[in-house]
KEKE-3310 file (N, C-alpha, C; in steps of 0.2 Angstrom, whole numbers, plus 5000, padded with zeros to 4 digits):
npx = (4840:4850:4863:4866:4867:4856:4846:4845:4839:4827:4822:4822:4812:4801:4798:4790:4777:4775:4768:4772:4772:4775:4778:4779:4790:4789:4800:4805:4819:4829:4840:4852:4862:4878:4892:4907:4914:4919:4920:4908:4907:4901:4901:4912:4908:4905:4900:4887:4884:4870:4866:4858:4843:4837:4825:4822:4815:4814:4818:4805:4798:4809:4812:4801:4802:4814:4809:4799:4808:4814:4804:4792:4775:4771:4765:4763:4762:4760:4763:4761:4762:4750:4756:4767:4778:4773:4764:4774:4781:4771:4769:4781:4781:4770:4776:4786:4778:4772:4760:4751:4740:4738:4745:4743:4736:4742:4737:4743:4756:4772:4778:4791:4806:4822:4835:4849:4864:4875:4892:4902:4901:4903:4896:4890:4880:4866:4848:4835:4818:4805:4793:4793:4785:4774:4761:4744:4729:4719:4724:4732:4722:4717:4727:4728:4716:4718:4728:4722:4715:4726:4736:4732:4734:4747:4764:4775:4780:4787:4793:4798:4807:4811:4810:4801:4789:4778:4778:4771:4770:4758:4753:4763:4762:4749:4750:4760:4753:4742:4749:4755:4744:4740:4751:4762:4778:4787:4798:4809:4817:4824:4823:4829:4831:4823:4818:4807:4795:4795:4792:4790:4792:4798:4812:4825:4834:4846:4859:4877:4880:4867:4863:4871:4868:4854:4856:4864:4877:4895:4902:4914:4921:4919:4915:4909:4899:4891:4886:4879:4869:4862:4857:4848:4839:4833:4826:4817:4811:4812:4814:4827:4842:4849:4863:4870:4886:4893:4908:4913:4904:4891:4882:4873:4862:4854:4850:4853:4863:4877:4882:4895:4896:4906:4910:4911:4925:4925:4922:4916:4904:4892:4884:4871:4854:4858:4854:4840:4840:4845:4836:4825:4828:4832:4819:4812:4819:4818:4804:4802:4807:4820:4831:4835:4849:4854:4846:4851:4864:4862:4856:4867:4876:4867:4868:4881:4881:4872:4879:4888:4882:4875:4866:4850:4848:4842:4842:4844:4837:4845:4857:4860:4861:4872:4882:4881:4885:4899:4903:4902:4912:4923:4923:4925:4939:4955:4967:4968:4968:4968:4956:4948:4946:4938:4926:4923:4922:4910:4901:4900:4896:4883:4877:4876:4887:4901:4916:4933:4949:4966:4984:5001:5018:5022:5032:5039:5030:5024:5019:5014:5009:4999:4990:4987:4980:4970:4963:4959:4951:4940:4933:4924:4915:4922:4938:4951:4967:4981)
npy = (5004:5018:5026:5039:5057:5063:5052:5051:5063:5061:5052:5061:5070:5062:5060:5070:5066:5055:5045:5041:5030:5031:5021:5019:5021:5036:5050:5063:5073:5082:5095:5102:5115:5122:5128:5124:5130:5128:5116:5107:5111:5103:5090:5079:5084:5092:5109:5115:5129:5134:5139:5138:5130:5116:5108:5093:5082:5065:5047:5037:5049:5057:5049:5052:5066:5067:5061:5071:5082:5078:5080:5072:5066:5063:5052:5050:5037:5034:5035:5047:5055:5063:5076:5090:5088:5080:5089:5098:5090:5087:5100:5102:5092:5097:5109:5103:5099:5086:5074:5070:5064:5052:5050:5044:5049:5043:5042:5034:5034:5043:5055:5049:5055:5061:5068:5077:5084:5095:5101:5113:5107:5094:5079:5077:5071:5061:5060:5049:5049:5038:5025:5009:4998:4986:4992:4994:4985:4993:5005:4999:4994:5006:5012:5002:5004:5017:5014:5005:5014:5021:5013:5007:5018:5021:5022:5016:5009:5012:5004:5010:5004:5007:5000:5004:5000:5002:4995:4981:4963:4959:4971:4974:4962:4963:4975:4972:4962:4969:4977:4969:4964:4975:4976:4984:4989:4986:4993:4989:4996:4987:4981:4973:4955:4945:4943:4937:4943:4952:4945:4943:4956:4968:4974:4973:4984:4982:4988:4983:4978:4975:4966:4955:4951:4947:4937:4928:4927:4930:4946:4950:4951:4952:4940:4934:4943:4941:4928:4931:4940:4931:4922:4930:4934:4922:4920:4931:4931:4940:4952:4957:4961:4975:4979:4990:4997:5007:5016:5007:5006:4999:4984:4975:4962:4951:4938:4932:4940:4950:4965:4976:4992:5005:5018:5035:5045:5057:5070:5065:5070:5068:5054:5051:5047:5042:5030:5032:5040:5032:5022:5029:5036:5025:5018:5028:5031:5018:5017:5026:5021:5016:5002:4991:4990:5003:5011:5009:5013:5027:5030:5027:5038:5048:5046:5049:5062:5067:5063:5072:5083:5091:5081:5073:5075:5081:5076:5085:5087:5095:5094:5080:5080:5087:5079:5068:5073:5076:5063:5058:5067:5062:5049:5051:5054:5049:5045:5039:5037:5022:5023:5032:5024:5013:5020:5024:5011:5006:5016:5013:5000:5000:5005:4994:4991:4981:4977:4977:4971:4974:4973:4978:4982:4997:5006:5008:5011:5001:4995:4982:4982:4992:4985:4974:4981:4987:4975:4970:4981:4979:4968:4972:4986:4995:4998:4994:4999:4993)
npz = (4821:4818:4829:4827:4829:4824:4824:4838:4840:4835:4844:4856:4851:4851:4864:4869:4866:4873:4887:4903:4917:4934:4948:4965:4980:4986:4990:5001:4999:5010:5011:5022:5021:5026:5036:5045:5059:5072:5085:5095:5113:5121:5116:5105:5092:5076:5075:5064:5055:5049:5033:5022:5016:5007:4997:4988:4976:4979:4977:4970:4966:4961:4950:4942:4941:4934:4921:4918:4916:4904:4896:4894:4897:4913:4926:4943:4955:4972:4990:5003:5019:5030:5032:5035:5027:5017:5011:5006:4997:4987:4982:4976:4966:4958:4954:4945:4935:4936:4936:4950:4955:4958:4970:4986:5002:5018:5033:5043:5042:5041:5029:5019:5023:5020:5028:5025:5031:5026:5027:5021:5008:5012:5017:5033:5041:5041:5043:5044:5041:5042:5038:5036:5035:5026:5015:5021:5018:5014:5009:4999:4990:4986:4979:4969:4963:4957:4948:4939:4931:4925:4919:4906:4898:4896:4889:4894:4910:4926:4940:4955:4968:4984:4995:5005:5008:4999:4986:4987:4986:4981:4975:4965:4957:4952:4945:4935:4928:4923:4915:4905:4899:4891:4883:4888:4892:4907:4918:4931:4946:4957:4974:4989:4992:4986:4971:4964:4965:4955:4944:4927:4923:4911:4911:4923:4935:4944:4955:4956:4969:4974:4964:4967:4980:4978:4969:4975:4971:4967:4961:4955:4943:4925:4920:4931:4933:4921:4924:4936:4931:4922:4931:4938:4927:4924:4936:4936:4924:4914:4900:4899:4909:4917:4924:4935:4938:4944:4944:4935:4925:4915:4913:4901:4900:4890:4888:4876:4871:4878:4884:4889:4895:4897:4909:4905:4907:4921:4933:4949:4959:4967:4969:4972:4968:4955:4950:4949:4938:4928:4926:4922:4910:4902:4901:4895:4883:4877:4876:4866:4855:4854:4853:4867:4869:4864:4872:4884:4883:4881:4894:4902:4898:4903:4917:4920:4918:4929:4941:4942:4949:4963:4975:4972:4957:4941:4923:4908:4891:4883:4889:4887:4873:4871:4877:4869:4857:4860:4862:4849:4843:4848:4843:4830:4829:4824:4831:4847:4865:4876:4885:4878:4867:4872:4874:4860:4854:4861:4856:4843:4843:4848:4837:4829:4822:4814:4821:4818:4823:4822:4823:4822:4817:4810:4807:4795:4782:4770:4753:4755:4769:4767:4759:4767:4778:4771:4767:4779:4784:4775:4781:4790:4798:4805:4808:4819:4824:4832)
capx = (4841:4857:4863:4868:4864:4849:4842:4843:4835:4820:4820:4820:4806:4795:4797:4784:4771:4774:4765:4775:4769:4780:4774:4784:4791:4791:4804:4807:4826:4830:4847:4854:4869:4881:4899:4909:4919:4921:4918:4904:4910:4897:4903:4916:4905:4906:4894:4886:4880:4865:4866:4853:4839:4834:4820:4822:4811:4818:4815:4800:4797:4814:4811:4796:4805:4818:4805:4796:4813:4815:4798:4786:4769:4772:4760:4766:4758:4764:4760:4764:4759:4746:4760:4770:4783:4769:4762:4779:4782:4766:4770:4787:4778:4766:4781:4789:4773:4771:4753:4752:4733:4739:4748:4738:4738:4741:4738:4746:4764:4775:4781:4798:4811:4829:4838:4857:4868:4882:4896:4907:4901:4904:4890:4892:4875:4859:4843:4829:4811:4801:4789:4794:4780:4770:4754:4738:4725:4714:4728:4734:4716:4716:4732:4727:4711:4721:4732:4717:4714:4731:4740:4730:4735:4754:4768:4780:4779:4793:4792:4804:4807:4816:4809:4797:4782:4773:4777:4770:4770:4751:4753:4767:4759:4743:4752:4763:4748:4739:4754:4756:4738:4740:4757:4765:4784:4788:4805:4809:4823:4822:4826:4828:4834:4818:4816:4802:4789:4795:4792:4786:4794:4802:4819:4826:4840:4849:4866:4881:4879:4860:4862:4875:4864:4848:4857:4869:4883:4900:4902:4920:4923:4914:4912:4904:4893:4887:4883:4874:4863:4859:4852:4842:4835:4829:4821:4812:4808:4812:4818:4834:4844:4854:4867:4874:4892:4897:4914:4914:4899:4885:4881:4866:4861:4847:4850:4857:4869:4879:4886:4898:4896:4910:4908:4916:4929:4922:4922:4911:4902:4887:4880:4864:4849:4860:4850:4834:4841:4846:4829:4820:4831:4831:4812:4809:4822:4815:4797:4802:4808:4827:4832:4837:4856:4854:4843:4856:4870:4859:4855:4874:4878:4864:4870:4887:4879:4869:4883:4892:4878:4873:4860:4846:4847:4839:4846:4840:4838:4851:4864:4861:4863:4879:4886:4881:4890:4905:4905:4903:4918:4929:4923:4928:4946:4959:4972:4965:4971:4964:4950:4944:4944:4932:4920:4922:4919:4903:4897:4899:4892:4876:4875:4876:4893:4905:4922:4939:4955:4973:4990:5008:5024:5021:5037:5040:5023:5025:5013:5011:5006:4993:4986:4985:4976:4964:4959:4956:4945:4934:4930:4919:4913:4926:4945:4955:4974:4985)
capy = (5011:5021:5030:5046:5062:5064:5047:5053:5069:5058:5050:5066:5073:5058:5061:5075:5063:5049:5045:5036:5030:5029:5018:5017:5025:5043:5052:5070:5074:5089:5097:5108:5117:5126:5128:5122:5135:5125:5110:5108:5110:5097:5083:5080:5085:5099:5114:5117:5135:5133:5144:5137:5123:5115:5102:5090:5076:5059:5040:5037:5056:5059:5046:5056:5072:5066:5060:5077:5086:5076:5082:5068:5066:5058:5052:5046:5034:5032:5037:5052:5056:5069:5080:5096:5085:5077:5095:5101:5085:5088:5106:5101:5088:5102:5113:5099:5097:5079:5072:5067:5063:5045:5050:5043:5051:5038:5045:5030:5034:5049:5055:5047:5061:5060:5075:5077:5090:5096:5107:5115:5102:5087:5077:5075:5068:5060:5058:5046:5049:5034:5019:5004:4992:4986:4996:4990:4982:4998:5009:4995:4994:5013:5013:4998:5007:5022:5010:5003:5020:5024:5008:5007:5024:5022:5019:5012:5009:5011:5003:5012:5001:5009:4996:5008:4997:5003:4990:4975:4958:4960:4977:4973:4957:4966:4980:4968:4958:4974:4980:4963:4963:4980:4976:4990:4987:4987:4993:4989:4997:4983:4981:4967:4949:4941:4946:4933:4947:4956:4941:4946:4963:4969:4975:4975:4988:4982:4989:4978:4975:4972:4960:4950:4949:4944:4931:4924:4925:4936:4950:4954:4952:4952:4933:4933:4948:4938:4923:4934:4942:4925:4919:4935:4934:4916:4922:4936:4929:4947:4952:4959:4964:4980:4980:4997:4995:5013:5018:5002:5007:4995:4978:4974:4955:4949:4931:4930:4945:4953:4971:4980:4999:5008:5025:5040:5049:5063:5071:5063:5075:5065:5048:5051:5047:5040:5024:5035:5043:5027:5018:5034:5037:5018:5017:5033:5029:5012:5018:5031:5017:5014:4996:4991:4992:5010:5015:5008:5018:5034:5030:5028:5045:5052:5045:5052:5069:5068:5062:5078:5088:5089:5078:5070:5080:5078:5078:5089:5085:5099:5091:5074:5081:5090:5073:5064:5077:5075:5056:5058:5070:5057:5043:5054:5055:5044:5043:5040:5032:5016:5025:5034:5018:5010:5024:5023:5004:5006:5020:5009:4993:5002:5006:4988:4990:4976:4980:4973:4973:4971:4977:4977:4987:5000:5011:5010:5009:4999:4993:4976:4985:4995:4980:4971:4985:4988:4969:4970:4985:4976:4963:4975:4993:4999:4995:4997:4997:4994)
capz = (4821:4819:4834:4825:4833:4821:4827:4845:4840:4834:4851:4860:4848:4852:4871:4871:4865:4877:4893:4907:4924:4939:4954:4970:4986:4985:4996:5001:5001:5013:5012:5026:5019:5030:5036:5051:5062:5078:5088:5101:5119:5125:5113:5100:5085:5073:5075:5058:5055:5043:5028:5017:5017:5001:4996:4982:4975:4979:4976:4964:4964:4957:4943:4939:4940:4928:4915:4916:4914:4898:4891:4892:4901:4918:4931:4949:4960:4978:4996:5007:5025:5031:5036:5031:5022:5011:5007:5002:4991:4982:4979:4971:4960:4954:4950:4940:4931:4937:4938:4956:4957:4960:4976:4991:5009:5022:5040:5048:5041:5039:5022:5020:5022:5021:5029:5024:5033:5022:5029:5016:5003:5014:5021:5040:5045:5038:5047:5040:5044:5038:5041:5030:5034:5020:5016:5023:5012:5012:5005:4993:4986:4984:4974:4963:4959:4953:4943:4934:4926:4922:4915:4899:4894:4896:4885:4899:4917:4930:4947:4959:4974:4989:5001:5010:5009:4994:4981:4990:4981:4978:4971:4959:4953:4949:4940:4929:4925:4919:4909:4900:4896:4886:4880:4890:4895:4914:4921:4939:4950:4963:4981:4993:4989:4983:4965:4961:4965:4949:4938:4921:4921:4905:4912:4930:4934:4950:4955:4957:4976:4974:4960:4970:4985:4975:4965:4979:4967:4967:4955:4955:4936:4920:4919:4936:4931:4917:4928:4940:4927:4919:4936:4939:4921:4925:4942:4935:4917:4911:4894:4900:4916:4917:4931:4935:4941:4947:4940:4929:4919:4916:4909:4899:4898:4887:4887:4870:4871:4884:4882:4894:4893:4901:4911:4902:4913:4923:4940:4952:4964:4971:4966:4975:4963:4948:4948:4946:4931:4923:4924:4919:4903:4899:4900:4890:4876:4874:4874:4861:4849:4854:4856:4874:4870:4863:4877:4890:4881:4883:4901:4904:4897:4908:4924:4920:4919:4936:4946:4943:4952:4970:4977:4967:4951:4934:4917:4903:4884:4880:4892:4884:4866:4871:4878:4863:4852:4863:4861:4842:4841:4850:4838:4823:4829:4821:4836:4853:4870:4877:4888:4873:4862:4875:4872:4853:4853:4863:4852:4836:4844:4848:4830:4826:4817:4815:4823:4816:4826:4820:4825:4819:4817:4804:4807:4788:4779:4763:4750:4758:4774:4765:4756:4773:4781:4767:4767:4786:4784:4771:4784:4794:4797:4809:4809:4825:4823:4838)
cpx = (4848:4857:4867:4865:4857:4844:4840:4839:4827:4817:4818:4813:4800:4793:4791:4778:4770:4771:4768:4772:4774:4776:4780:4784:4793:4795:4805:4814:4827:4838:4848:4861:4872:4889:4901:4915:4922:4918:4914:4908:4907:4899:4908:4913:4905:4899:4893:4882:4876:4865:4860:4850:4836:4830:4820:4818:4816:4814:4811:4799:4803:4814:4806:4798:4810:4814:4802:4801:4815:4809:4792:4781:4770:4767:4764:4761:4762:4760:4764:4759:4755:4750:4763:4775:4779:4766:4768:4781:4777:4767:4776:4785:4774:4771:4785:4784:4772:4764:4753:4745:4733:4743:4743:4741:4737:4742:4742:4754:4766:4777:4788:4802:4818:4833:4846:4859:4874:4885:4902:4907:4902:4898:4893:4887:4869:4854:4837:4823:4806:4798:4789:4789:4776:4763:4749:4734:4721:4718:4731:4728:4715:4721:4731:4721:4713:4725:4728:4715:4719:4735:4738:4732:4743:4758:4774:4778:4785:4791:4799:4804:4812:4815:4805:4790:4777:4772:4777:4769:4763:4750:4757:4765:4753:4745:4755:4758:4744:4743:4754:4750:4737:4746:4762:4772:4784:4795:4805:4816:4821:4826:4825:4832:4829:4815:4810:4796:4789:4794:4787:4788:4798:4810:4819:4833:4844:4856:4870:4880:4872:4859:4866:4871:4858:4850:4861:4875:4888:4900:4908:4923:4918:4911:4907:4898:4888:4883:4877:4868:4859:4854:4846:4837:4830:4824:4816:4808:4807:4815:4825:4835:4850:4857:4871:4880:4896:4902:4916:4909:4893:4886:4874:4866:4854:4846:4853:4863:4871:4883:4888:4898:4900:4908:4913:4919:4926:4923:4916:4909:4897:4883:4873:4859:4851:4856:4843:4834:4842:4840:4825:4822:4830:4824:4810:4812:4819:4808:4797:4805:4816:4827:4835:4845:4857:4851:4848:4862:4868:4859:4862:4877:4874:4866:4877:4886:4877:4874:4888:4889:4877:4866:4856:4844:4844:4843:4841:4842:4844:4857:4865:4863:4870:4884:4886:4886:4897:4908:4906:4910:4924:4929:4925:4935:4949:4964:4969:4969:4966:4957:4945:4941:4938:4926:4918:4919:4912:4899:4896:4895:4885:4873:4874:4882:4898:4912:4928:4945:4961:4978:4996:5013:5024:5026:5039:5034:5025:5019:5010:5007:4999:4988:4983:4979:4969:4960:4956:4950:4939:4930:4924:4918:4918:4933:4949:4962:4978:4992)
cpy = (5013:5026:5036:5051:5063:5059:5048:5059:5066:5055:5055:5070:5069:5058:5065:5072:5057:5050:5039:5036:5027:5027:5016:5021:5032:5046:5060:5071:5081:5090:5103:5109:5122:5126:5127:5127:5132:5119:5111:5107:5104:5090:5084:5080:5092:5103:5116:5123:5135:5140:5144:5130:5122:5108:5099:5083:5070:5052:5040:5044:5059:5056:5050:5063:5072:5065:5067:5082:5084:5077:5078:5069:5061:5058:5048:5043:5032:5034:5042:5052:5062:5073:5086:5093:5083:5083:5098:5097:5086:5095:5106:5097:5093:5107:5110:5097:5089:5078:5068:5065:5056:5044:5050:5046:5045:5041:5041:5030:5041:5049:5053:5053:5059:5067:5074:5084:5090:5102:5108:5109:5095:5085:5074:5071:5067:5057:5055:5046:5044:5028:5014:4998:4992:4989:4991:4989:4988:5003:5006:4995:5001:5014:5008:5001:5013:5019:5008:5008:5022:5019:5008:5013:5026:5019:5015:5014:5008:5010:5005:5010:5003:5005:4999:5005:4998:4997:4983:4970:4958:4965:4976:4968:4959:4971:4977:4965:4963:4976:4975:4963:4969:4981:4982:4987:4990:4987:4993:4991:4993:4984:4975:4961:4944:4945:4943:4938:4951:4952:4944:4953:4963:4969:4976:4979:4988:4985:4983:4974:4971:4966:4954:4947:4945:4937:4926:4923:4931:4939:4954:4955:4951:4945:4932:4937:4945:4932:4925:4936:4937:4922:4924:4935:4928:4917:4926:4935:4936:4946:4953:4961:4969:4981:4986:4995:5001:5015:5013:5002:5003:4989:4976:4966:4953:4942:4928:4934:4948:4959:4975:4987:5003:5015:5030:5044:5055:5064:5069:5067:5072:5060:5047:5051:5045:5034:5026:5037:5038:5023:5023:5035:5031:5017:5022:5032:5023:5013:5022:5027:5014:5007:4996:4993:4999:5014:5014:5013:5025:5035:5031:5035:5050:5052:5048:5060:5071:5067:5068:5084:5086:5086:5074:5075:5076:5080:5081:5086:5088:5096:5084:5075:5083:5084:5069:5067:5076:5068:5055:5061:5065:5051:5045:5054:5049:5041:5044:5035:5027:5018:5027:5029:5014:5013:5023:5016:5004:5010:5017:5003:4995:5003:4999:4987:4984:4979:4975:4975:4970:4975:4975:4982:4990:5006:5013:5007:5007:4996:4986:4978:4988:4990:4976:4974:4986:4981:4968:4975:4983:4971:4966:4983:4998:4995:4998:4994:4998:4996)
cpz = (4822:4825:4833:4829:4830:4823:4834:4845:4839:4840:4856:4858:4850:4860:4873:4870:4870:4884:4897:4914:4928:4945:4959:4976:4985:4991:4995:5003:5004:5014:5016:5024:5024:5030:5044:5053:5068:5080:5094:5107:5123:5122:5107:5093:5083:5074:5068:5058:5048:5039:5023:5018:5010:5001:4989:4982:4975:4978:4970:4961:4960:4950:4939:4937:4934:4921:4913:4913:4906:4893:4890:4898:4906:4924:4937:4953:4966:4984:5000:5014:5025:5035:5032:5026:5015:5007:5003:4996:4986:4978:4974:4965:4955:4950:4944:4935:4930:4939:4944:4959:4960:4967:4982:4998:5013:5029:5045:5047:5039:5032:5023:5018:5024:5022:5029:5026:5030:5025:5024:5011:5005:5018:5028:5044:5040:5043:5042:5044:5040:5042:5035:5030:5028:5021:5018:5017:5010:5007:4998:4988:4983:4978:4968:4959:4954:4947:4937:4929:4922:4917:4908:4895:4893:4891:4888:4906:4921:4937:4951:4966:4979:4996:5007:5011:5004:4989:4984:4984:4977:4973:4964:4955:4949:4944:4934:4925:4920:4913:4904:4896:4890:4883:4882:4894:4903:4916:4928:4941:4956:4969:4984:4989:4985:4977:4961:4961:4959:4943:4933:4919:4915:4906:4920:4930:4941:4950:4957:4964:4976:4970:4963:4976:4983:4972:4969:4976:4968:4961:4954:4948:4931:4919:4925:4935:4927:4920:4932:4936:4924:4925:4937:4933:4922:4931:4940:4928:4914:4904:4894:4907:4914:4924:4931:4940:4943:4942:4934:4924:4921:4912:4908:4897:4896:4886:4881:4869:4877:4882:4889:4892:4898:4903:4908:4908:4914:4930:4943:4958:4969:4967:4968:4969:4956:4946:4946:4939:4926:4921:4921:4911:4899:4897:4894:4883:4873:4872:4868:4854:4849:4857:4863:4874:4869:4869:4883:4889:4883:4890:4904:4904:4902:4915:4925:4921:4926:4941:4947:4946:4959:4971:4971:4962:4945:4928:4912:4896:4881:4883:4888:4877:4866:4872:4872:4857:4854:4861:4853:4840:4843:4845:4831:4823:4827:4826:4843:4858:4871:4880:4883:4868:4865:4873:4865:4851:4855:4858:4845:4837:4845:4842:4826:4821:4819:4816:4821:4820:4823:4823:4821:4820:4810:4804:4800:4784:4772:4760:4753:4765:4772:4762:4762:4777:4777:4767:4774:4786:4780:4775:4789:4793:4800:4809:4814:4824:4829:4836)
residu = (MET:SER:SER:SER:VAL:LEU:SER:TRP:GLU:SER:ILE:PHE:ALA:ARG:ALA:ALA:SER:LEU:ARG:LEU:LEU:VAL:VAL:GLY:ASP:VAL:ILE:LEU:ASP:GLU:TYR:LEU:LEU:GLY:SER:VAL:GLN:ARG:VAL:SER:PRO:GLN:ALA:PRO:VAL:PRO:ILE:VAL:HIS:GLU:GLN:GLN:ARG:ARG:TYR:ILE:LEU:GLY:GLY:ALA:ALA:ASN:VAL:ALA:SER:ASN:LEU:ALA:GLY:LEU:GLY:CYS:HIS:VAL:SER:LEU:VAL:GLY:VAL:VAL:GLY:GLU:ASP:GLU:GLN:GLY:THR:ARG:LEU:ARG:SER:LEU:LEU:TRP:GLU:ARG:LYS:VAL:ASN:HIS:GLU:GLY:VAL:VAL:ASP:ASP:PRO:ALA:ARG:PRO:THR:THR:THR:LYS:THR:ARG:VAL:LEU:ALA:ASP:HIS:GLN:GLN:VAL:LEU:ARG:LEU:ASP:ARG:GLU:PHE:SER:ALA:PRO:LEU:ASP:ASP:ARG:VAL:THR:ALA:SER:ILE:ILE:GLU:ARG:LEU:ASP:GLY:LEU:THR:PRO:LYS:CYS:ASP:ALA:ILE:ILE:CYS:SER:ASP:TYR:GLY:LYS:GLY:VAL:LEU:THR:THR:LYS:LEU:VAL:SER:ASN:LEU:ILE:LYS:GLN:ALA:ARG:ARG:VAL:HIS:CYS:PRO:VAL:PHE:VAL:ASP:PRO:LYS:GLY:THR:ASP:TYR:SER:ARG:TYR:ARG:GLY:ALA:THR:VAL:ILE:THR:PRO:ASN:LYS:ARG:GLU:ALA:SER:GLU:ALA:SER:GLY:LEU:PRO:VAL:THR:ASP:GLU:VAL:GLU:ILE:ALA:ALA:CYS:ALA:ARG:ARG:LEU:LEU:GLU:GLN:VAL:GLN:SER:GLN:ALA:VAL:LEU:ILE:THR:ARG:GLY:GLN:GLU:GLY:MET:THR:LEU:TYR:SER:GLY:GLU:THR:ILE:ALA:HIS:ILE:PRO:THR:ALA:ALA:GLN:GLU:VAL:PHE:ASP:VAL:THR:GLY:ALA:GLY:ASP:THR:VAL:VAL:SER:VAL:LEU:ALA:LEU:ALA:HIS:ALA:ALA:GLY:ALA:PRO:LEU:ASN:GLU:ALA:ALA:TYR:LEU:ALA:ASN:LEU:ALA:ALA:GLY:ILE:VAL:ILE:SER:LYS:LEU:GLY:THR:ALA:VAL:VAL:ARG:ILE:ASP:GLU:LEU:ARG:ALA:ARG:LEU:GLU:THR:GLN:GLN:SER:ILE:ALA:ASP:ARG:LYS:ILE:VAL:ASP:VAL:ALA:GLU:MET:GLU:GLN:ILE:LEU:VAL:HIS:ASN:ARG:VAL:GLN:GLY:LYS:ARG:ILE:VAL:PHE:THR:ASN:GLY:CYS:PHE:ASP:ILE:LEU:HIS:ALA:GLY:ASP:ILE:ALA:TYR:LEU:GLU:ALA:ALA:ARG:ARG:LEU:GLY:ASP:VAL:LEU:VAL:VAL:GLY)
# end
């Protein structure tokens, strides 16, 4: 598949007909926004004058929200408490047009809620309200019953694990077994250090720190990243491992090939929820027909968009389209700097193009130089001259 804007348009068009299932830890993100004018006389802490309170879907609910924002049909399976936060979370899911019939009430635990206090756009405090023990057998059985009816109808499944007790070994094993039976790909955003419970998943998407902890290997350079990904691939027996590396971009390892995808330069405002965006766009693009390397390229662009927004944000198709057009305009230029060249090379690699590099001193361009460059150009699809 060519990664031209037209081919991406076909991916976006297919999104409307796709059905994706998200299973995992749903979270309510609460933001208290205000300003600081003075310090408390009782203790050396700032007094935040609250000006606004916002509620945003987090965790697996944010993954589902991202998918809904991209136009596909999405169902969410998870657990909330019988409390005000659970009611608010369900209301937000309804507003985002996410099917949440698979969200189960558990009176034994509160709805996982993360409250962030921001003063003048700086986070000064976070309060977590959660109960992370594994689900009891009754609730697990209720979730598996819901999954039995949803899995056969899906084009892809995402497991969003935040370590809050929903994705038990029993539940994940049962889900992957069902998915493989109906040839449905499973994408896992993992947590913890034991990835054996994700065995059989199609792709796992740990960040650099998580990958290092799970593999027991350092990840300070690209050689070590490859070794780490190789070990995780062996543990999980997956088709591929996508390691997100923050400002260093991403690395996709499939066992046969390894691709490093750099991050485009941009202003970083908030990295909260970037991993949710990555796994949602990766799964959606692959389900729509994009090979994994192209799906990872699109997920990388999507992550670059959401980190410029406040909190757990979603990315829209028009934003992705605009970013793709920007990348294409850079790729069409003849003279670029090193950072832009990285983006151009990735842009061409995901199209399967063969890249040729040469350099020399061409202060006086003569017939021999021209013949040399023409011969180099015939060796591939793209010629880079240093």
